[in-house]
SESE-785295 format. One record per residue (C-alpha): residue number from 1; x, y, z; residue in one letter. Coordinates in nm, 3 decimals. Each point is the difference from the previous one (the first is absolute). Layout:
# residues N
{num:NUM; xx:X; yy:Y; zz:Z; residu:a}
...
# end
This chain:
# residues 236
{num:1; xx:0.994; yy:0.034; zz:-0.826; residu:m}
{num:2; xx:0.176; yy:-0.227; zz:-0.244; residu:e}
{num:3; xx:-0.136; yy:-0.017; zz:-0.355; residu:s}
{num:4; xx:-0.030; yy:-0.379; zz:0.016; residu:i}
{num:5; xx:-0.242; yy:0.036; zz:0.293; residu:s}
{num:6; xx:-0.217; yy:0.255; zz:-0.180; residu:i}
{num:7; xx:-0.019; yy:-0.215; zz:-0.313; residu:i}
{num:8; xx:-0.077; yy:-0.310; zz:0.205; residu:t}
{num:9; xx:-0.275; yy:0.175; zz:0.198; residu:i}
{num:10; xx:-0.160; yy:0.127; zz:-0.322; residu:i}
{num:11; xx:0.021; yy:-0.346; zz:-0.162; residu:s}
{num:12; xx:-0.144; yy:-0.185; zz:0.298; residu:i}
{num:13; xx:-0.280; yy:0.251; zz:0.057; residu:a}
{num:14; xx:-0.093; yy:0.026; zz:-0.369; residu:f}
{num:15; xx:-0.011; yy:-0.375; zz:-0.068; residu:l}
{num:16; xx:-0.153; yy:-0.083; zz:0.337; residu:g}
{num:17; xx:-0.278; yy:0.254; zz:-0.048; residu:s}
{num:18; xx:-0.124; yy:-0.193; zz:-0.304; residu:f}
{num:19; xx:-0.018; yy:-0.313; zz:0.212; residu:g}
{num:20; xx:-0.038; yy:0.041; zz:0.373; residu:h}
{num:21; xx:-0.148; yy:0.353; zz:0.007; residu:c}
{num:22; xx:-0.253; yy:-0.068; zz:-0.276; residu:i}
{num:23; xx:-0.118; yy:-0.308; zz:0.188; residu:g}
{num:24; xx:-0.023; yy:0.166; zz:0.339; residu:m}
{num:25; xx:-0.116; yy:0.356; zz:-0.080; residu:c}
{num:26; xx:-0.159; yy:-0.058; zz:-0.339; residu:g}
{num:27; xx:-0.340; yy:-0.050; zz:0.158; residu:g}
{num:28; xx:0.005; yy:0.348; zz:0.150; residu:i}
{num:29; xx:0.106; yy:0.155; zz:-0.332; residu:v}
{num:30; xx:-0.279; yy:-0.181; zz:-0.184; residu:i}
{num:31; xx:-0.248; yy:0.097; zz:0.274; residu:a}
{num:32; xx:0.068; yy:0.372; zz:-0.017; residu:y}
{num:33; xx:0.031; yy:-0.011; zz:-0.381; residu:s}
{num:34; xx:-0.351; yy:-0.143; zz:-0.031; residu:s}
{num:35; xx:-0.157; yy:0.191; zz:0.291; residu:t}
{num:36; xx:0.161; yy:0.343; zz:0.018; residu:k}
{num:37; xx:0.081; yy:0.075; zz:-0.363; residu:i}
{num:38; xx:-0.287; yy:0.123; zz:-0.214; residu:d}
{num:39; xx:-0.002; yy:-0.133; zz:-0.357; residu:n}
{num:40; xx:-0.094; yy:0.347; zz:-0.111; residu:g}
{num:41; xx:0.330; yy:0.140; zz:0.122; residu:w}
{num:42; xx:0.258; yy:0.096; zz:-0.258; residu:s}
{num:43; xx:0.301; yy:-0.229; zz:-0.044; residu:k}
{num:44; xx:0.218; yy:0.272; zz:0.150; residu:a}
{num:45; xx:-0.209; yy:0.020; zz:0.318; residu:k}
{num:46; xx:-0.009; yy:-0.380; zz:0.031; residu:q}
{num:47; xx:0.378; yy:-0.013; zz:-0.040; residu:a}
{num:48; xx:0.042; yy:0.275; zz:0.259; residu:l}
{num:49; xx:-0.209; yy:-0.195; zz:0.250; residu:s}
{num:50; xx:0.228; yy:-0.304; zz:-0.041; residu:h}
{num:51; xx:0.311; yy:0.217; zz:0.035; residu:v}
{num:52; xx:-0.134; yy:0.163; zz:0.317; residu:l}
{num:53; xx:-0.076; yy:-0.342; zz:0.149; residu:y}
{num:54; xx:0.356; yy:-0.117; zz:-0.073; residu:s}
{num:55; xx:0.149; yy:0.322; zz:0.136; residu:f}
{num:56; xx:-0.201; yy:-0.056; zz:0.317; residu:g}
{num:57; xx:0.162; yy:-0.343; zz:0.041; residu:r}
{num:58; xx:0.343; yy:0.145; zz:-0.072; residu:i}
{num:59; xx:-0.053; yy:0.275; zz:0.259; residu:t}
{num:60; xx:-0.068; yy:-0.263; zz:0.267; residu:t}
{num:61; xx:0.302; yy:-0.203; zz:-0.110; residu:y}
{num:62; xx:0.228; yy:0.305; zz:0.021; residu:v}
{num:63; xx:-0.125; yy:0.080; zz:0.351; residu:i}
{num:64; xx:0.061; yy:-0.361; zz:0.104; residu:l}
{num:65; xx:0.346; yy:0.011; zz:-0.156; residu:g}
{num:66; xx:0.082; yy:0.315; zz:0.196; residu:f}
{num:67; xx:-0.111; yy:-0.164; zz:0.326; residu:i}
{num:68; xx:0.181; yy:-0.329; zz:-0.064; residu:f}
{num:69; xx:0.314; yy:0.185; zz:-0.111; residu:g}
{num:70; xx:-0.009; yy:0.201; zz:0.322; residu:f}
{num:71; xx:-0.040; yy:-0.316; zz:0.210; residu:v}
{num:72; xx:0.287; yy:-0.162; zz:-0.189; residu:g}
{num:73; xx:0.216; yy:0.302; zz:0.072; residu:g}
{num:74; xx:-0.071; yy:-0.024; zz:0.371; residu:v}
{num:75; xx:0.125; yy:-0.359; zz:0.025; residu:v}
{num:76; xx:0.294; yy:0.047; zz:-0.236; residu:t}
{num:77; xx:0.286; yy:0.124; zz:0.215; residu:f}
{num:78; xx:0.309; yy:-0.184; zz:-0.119; residu:d}
{num:79; xx:0.122; yy:-0.264; zz:-0.243; residu:n}
{num:80; xx:-0.122; yy:-0.285; zz:0.218; residu:t}
{num:81; xx:-0.362; yy:0.120; zz:0.027; residu:t}
{num:82; xx:0.007; yy:0.101; zz:-0.369; residu:s}
{num:83; xx:0.119; yy:-0.348; zz:-0.097; residu:g}
{num:84; xx:-0.261; yy:-0.174; zz:0.215; residu:i}
{num:85; xx:-0.281; yy:0.216; zz:-0.140; residu:l}
{num:86; xx:0.108; yy:-0.071; zz:-0.358; residu:l}
{num:87; xx:0.029; yy:-0.375; zz:0.068; residu:l}
{num:88; xx:-0.352; yy:-0.004; zz:0.143; residu:i}
{num:89; xx:-0.128; yy:0.207; zz:-0.294; residu:t}
{num:90; xx:0.160; yy:-0.229; zz:-0.257; residu:g}
{num:91; xx:-0.125; yy:-0.313; zz:0.176; residu:f}
{num:92; xx:-0.359; yy:0.130; zz:0.012; residu:l}
{num:93; xx:0.021; yy:0.090; zz:-0.369; residu:m}
{num:94; xx:0.109; yy:-0.354; zz:-0.084; residu:i}
{num:95; xx:-0.301; yy:-0.130; zz:0.196; residu:l}
{num:96; xx:-0.228; yy:0.237; zz:-0.193; residu:v}
{num:97; xx:0.153; yy:-0.112; zz:-0.329; residu:g}
{num:98; xx:-0.057; yy:-0.366; zz:0.087; residu:l}
{num:99; xx:-0.355; yy:0.087; zz:0.100; residu:s}
{num:100; xx:-0.065; yy:0.174; zz:-0.333; residu:l}
{num:101; xx:0.127; yy:-0.310; zz:-0.178; residu:s}
{num:102; xx:-0.242; yy:-0.217; zz:0.197; residu:g}
{num:103; xx:0.266; yy:-0.177; zz:0.209; residu:k}
{num:104; xx:-0.113; yy:0.157; zz:0.330; residu:l}
{num:105; xx:-0.311; yy:0.162; zz:0.145; residu:k}
{num:106; xx:0.196; yy:0.287; zz:0.151; residu:f}
{num:107; xx:-0.195; yy:0.275; zz:-0.176; residu:l}
{num:108; xx:-0.343; yy:-0.140; zz:0.079; residu:t}
{num:109; xx:0.090; yy:-0.013; zz:0.368; residu:s}
{num:110; xx:0.097; yy:0.369; zz:-0.013; residu:l}
{num:111; xx:-0.295; yy:0.115; zz:-0.207; residu:e}
{num:112; xx:-0.263; yy:-0.016; zz:0.271; residu:y}
{num:113; xx:-0.255; yy:0.253; zz:-0.112; residu:s}
{num:114; xx:-0.117; yy:0.306; zz:0.192; residu:v}
{num:115; xx:-0.266; yy:0.043; zz:-0.266; residu:s}
{num:116; xx:-0.247; yy:-0.178; zz:0.228; residu:k}
{num:117; xx:0.031; yy:0.265; zz:0.272; residu:s}
{num:118; xx:-0.299; yy:0.227; zz:0.050; residu:n}
{num:119; xx:0.207; yy:0.316; zz:-0.046; residu:l}
{num:120; xx:0.142; yy:-0.117; zz:-0.333; residu:y}
{num:121; xx:-0.337; yy:-0.118; zz:-0.133; residu:q}
{num:122; xx:-0.173; yy:0.323; zz:0.102; residu:k}
{num:123; xx:0.269; yy:0.214; zz:-0.164; residu:t}
{num:124; xx:0.008; yy:-0.221; zz:-0.311; residu:f}
{num:125; xx:-0.380; yy:0.018; zz:-0.045; residu:r}
{num:126; xx:0.010; yy:0.378; zz:0.034; residu:s}
{num:127; xx:0.273; yy:0.039; zz:-0.262; residu:l}
{num:128; xx:-0.133; yy:-0.261; zz:-0.244; residu:i}
{num:129; xx:-0.337; yy:0.176; zz:0.005; residu:g}
{num:130; xx:0.149; yy:0.334; zz:-0.102; residu:s}
{num:131; xx:0.102; yy:0.089; zz:-0.354; residu:n}
{num:132; xx:0.201; yy:0.313; zz:0.080; residu:t}
{num:133; xx:0.358; yy:0.001; zz:-0.126; residu:l}
{num:134; xx:0.125; yy:0.049; zz:0.356; residu:l}
{num:135; xx:-0.172; yy:-0.322; zz:0.105; residu:s}
{num:136; xx:0.214; yy:-0.196; zz:-0.249; residu:f}
{num:137; xx:0.316; yy:0.138; zz:0.159; residu:y}
{num:138; xx:-0.121; yy:-0.074; zz:0.353; residu:l}
{num:139; xx:-0.108; yy:-0.351; zz:-0.102; residu:l}
{num:140; xx:0.351; yy:-0.059; zz:-0.131; residu:g}
{num:141; xx:0.147; yy:0.114; zz:0.330; residu:m}
{num:142; xx:-0.234; yy:-0.235; zz:0.185; residu:l}
{num:143; xx:0.096; yy:-0.292; zz:-0.224; residu:n}
{num:144; xx:0.366; yy:0.077; zz:0.065; residu:g}
{num:145; xx:-0.058; yy:-0.085; zz:0.367; residu:l}
{num:146; xx:-0.123; yy:-0.353; zz:-0.073; residu:l}
{num:147; xx:0.244; yy:-0.267; zz:0.127; residu:p}
{num:148; xx:0.193; yy:-0.133; zz:-0.299; residu:c}
{num:149; xx:0.304; yy:-0.224; zz:0.006; residu:g}
{num:150; xx:0.136; yy:0.160; zz:-0.316; residu:f}
{num:151; xx:-0.012; yy:0.343; zz:0.163; residu:v}
{num:152; xx:0.174; yy:-0.146; zz:0.304; residu:y}
{num:153; xx:0.297; yy:-0.095; zz:-0.219; residu:v}
{num:154; xx:0.063; yy:0.361; zz:-0.091; residu:f}
{num:155; xx:-0.088; yy:0.132; zz:0.346; residu:a}
{num:156; xx:0.276; yy:-0.223; zz:0.135; residu:i}
{num:157; xx:0.229; yy:0.132; zz:-0.273; residu:t}
{num:158; xx:-0.093; yy:0.354; zz:0.103; residu:a}
{num:159; xx:0.092; yy:-0.082; zz:0.360; residu:a}
{num:160; xx:0.336; yy:-0.137; zz:-0.111; residu:s}
{num:161; xx:0.091; yy:0.340; zz:-0.149; residu:t}
{num:162; xx:0.017; yy:0.146; zz:0.351; residu:g}
{num:163; xx:-0.130; yy:0.330; zz:-0.138; residu:s}
{num:164; xx:-0.355; yy:0.146; zz:-0.007; residu:p}
{num:165; xx:0.064; yy:0.173; zz:-0.336; residu:l}
{num:166; xx:0.157; yy:-0.304; zz:-0.165; residu:w}
{num:167; xx:-0.272; yy:-0.218; zz:0.148; residu:g}
{num:168; xx:-0.265; yy:0.226; zz:-0.152; residu:a}
{num:169; xx:0.190; yy:-0.009; zz:-0.331; residu:f}
{num:170; xx:0.002; yy:-0.382; zz:-0.001; residu:v}
{num:171; xx:-0.376; yy:-0.009; zz:0.048; residu:m}
{num:172; xx:-0.047; yy:0.272; zz:-0.263; residu:l}
{num:173; xx:0.188; yy:-0.213; zz:-0.253; residu:i}
{num:174; xx:-0.206; yy:-0.302; zz:0.102; residu:f}
{num:175; xx:-0.330; yy:0.187; zz:-0.034; residu:g}
{num:176; xx:0.085; yy:0.153; zz:-0.337; residu:l}
{num:177; xx:0.114; yy:-0.340; zz:-0.131; residu:s}
{num:178; xx:-0.338; yy:-0.155; zz:0.085; residu:t}
{num:179; xx:-0.191; yy:0.284; zz:-0.167; residu:l}
{num:180; xx:-0.006; yy:-0.143; zz:-0.358; residu:p}
{num:181; xx:-0.165; yy:-0.325; zz:0.106; residu:a}
{num:182; xx:-0.256; yy:0.154; zz:0.236; residu:m}
{num:183; xx:-0.077; yy:0.289; zz:-0.235; residu:f}
{num:184; xx:-0.057; yy:-0.221; zz:-0.304; residu:s}
{num:185; xx:-0.201; yy:-0.264; zz:0.185; residu:l}
{num:186; xx:-0.323; yy:0.192; zz:-0.047; residu:g}
{num:187; xx:0.055; yy:0.011; zz:-0.377; residu:f}
{num:188; xx:0.146; yy:-0.345; zz:-0.065; residu:f}
{num:189; xx:-0.158; yy:-0.225; zz:0.262; residu:v}
{num:190; xx:-0.001; yy:-0.301; zz:-0.232; residu:g}
{num:191; xx:0.377; yy:-0.001; zz:-0.044; residu:i}
{num:192; xx:0.068; yy:-0.038; zz:0.371; residu:f}
{num:193; xx:-0.249; yy:-0.285; zz:0.035; residu:k}
{num:194; xx:0.233; yy:-0.220; zz:-0.203; residu:q}
{num:195; xx:0.140; yy:-0.229; zz:0.268; residu:i}
{num:196; xx:0.306; yy:-0.102; zz:-0.202; residu:a}
{num:197; xx:0.104; yy:0.364; zz:-0.051; residu:l}
{num:198; xx:-0.048; yy:0.088; zz:0.366; residu:r}
{num:199; xx:0.192; yy:-0.306; zz:0.112; residu:n}
{num:200; xx:0.289; yy:0.094; zz:-0.228; residu:l}
{num:201; xx:0.026; yy:0.348; zz:0.150; residu:f}
{num:202; xx:-0.026; yy:-0.138; zz:0.354; residu:i}
{num:203; xx:0.274; yy:-0.256; zz:-0.068; residu:t}
{num:204; xx:0.238; yy:0.263; zz:-0.139; residu:i}
{num:205; xx:-0.077; yy:0.235; zz:0.290; residu:a}
{num:206; xx:0.059; yy:-0.284; zz:0.251; residu:a}
{num:207; xx:0.344; yy:-0.073; zz:-0.149; residu:i}
{num:208; xx:0.095; yy:0.368; zz:0.012; residu:l}
{num:209; xx:-0.116; yy:0.031; zz:0.361; residu:v}
{num:210; xx:0.210; yy:-0.302; zz:0.101; residu:i}
{num:211; xx:0.307; yy:0.130; zz:-0.184; residu:l}
{num:212; xx:-0.044; yy:0.343; zz:0.154; residu:f}
{num:213; xx:-0.032; yy:-0.163; zz:0.342; residu:g}
{num:214; xx:0.329; yy:-0.185; zz:-0.055; residu:v}
{num:215; xx:0.163; yy:0.327; zz:-0.113; residu:y}
{num:216; xx:-0.117; yy:0.182; zz:0.313; residu:i}
{num:217; xx:0.115; yy:-0.287; zz:0.225; residu:m}
{num:218; xx:0.341; yy:0.022; zz:-0.167; residu:h}
{num:219; xx:0.013; yy:0.370; zz:0.086; residu:n}
{num:220; xx:-0.095; yy:-0.084; zz:0.358; residu:g}
{num:221; xx:0.275; yy:-0.261; zz:0.019; residu:y}
{num:222; xx:0.249; yy:0.258; zz:-0.129; residu:t}
{num:223; xx:-0.095; yy:0.243; zz:0.276; residu:y}
{num:224; xx:0.055; yy:-0.270; zz:0.263; residu:l}
{num:225; xx:0.333; yy:-0.124; zz:-0.135; residu:t}
{num:226; xx:0.161; yy:0.320; zz:-0.129; residu:d}
{num:227; xx:0.059; yy:0.251; zz:0.284; residu:p}
{num:228; xx:0.135; yy:0.255; zz:-0.249; residu:t}
{num:229; xx:-0.329; yy:0.022; zz:-0.191; residu:k}
{num:230; xx:-0.156; yy:0.338; zz:0.069; residu:s}
{num:231; xx:-0.359; yy:0.040; zz:0.110; residu:i}
{num:232; xx:-0.191; yy:0.172; zz:-0.278; residu:l}
{num:233; xx:-0.328; yy:0.185; zz:0.026; residu:s}
{num:234; xx:-0.145; yy:-0.253; zz:-0.240; residu:c}
{num:235; xx:0.103; yy:-0.364; zz:0.025; residu:h}
{num:236; xx:-0.174; yy:-0.167; zz:-0.292; residu:i}
# end
């Protein structure tokens, strides 16, 4: 994996988490912070509960990355299929970037919520009503399954690697990069309610997503036009 891709993924995920992720998943973080965490707990135990929740999300993301990377590997046989996959990936990323900037409603059309399903609600109520440390981890895993356009961006990126291990690594980087925002939300809720600050982060993240999409499309074009380019285990 090229260093420019790793840096870009970290930048997009980190900045986007303070905008899109706070807006979409912040309610769940605030809900479990006020319901599951006892004020009598030590600061260390409270911090551990937030870390376990985030690690639960990251676990789900890594599993998804492994699956998407495997699927991407199945359809990536030669330079032509590699190029087409990368072109599609880059194009979808540009759509996501435009959606984050408010130019399209691409993300909202993807983010249909399974949270209204009976199975999800029953599991969520069971976990939110428990204050065991394990329940924080499992709640994080459950939240990681919620449809989210921002997660889709990196799932598509994971698929474009054509490798289960690289796909899992992409999602690991994504999950770890969102950890600071989600972890600190419970302690600094007021900061993230500032609309101007959130909009700034979203705008920067949108620009990075679009630029990354263009970069990936360029790679796809290279695969289609340069027959001497070798097929790597990781394309991004």
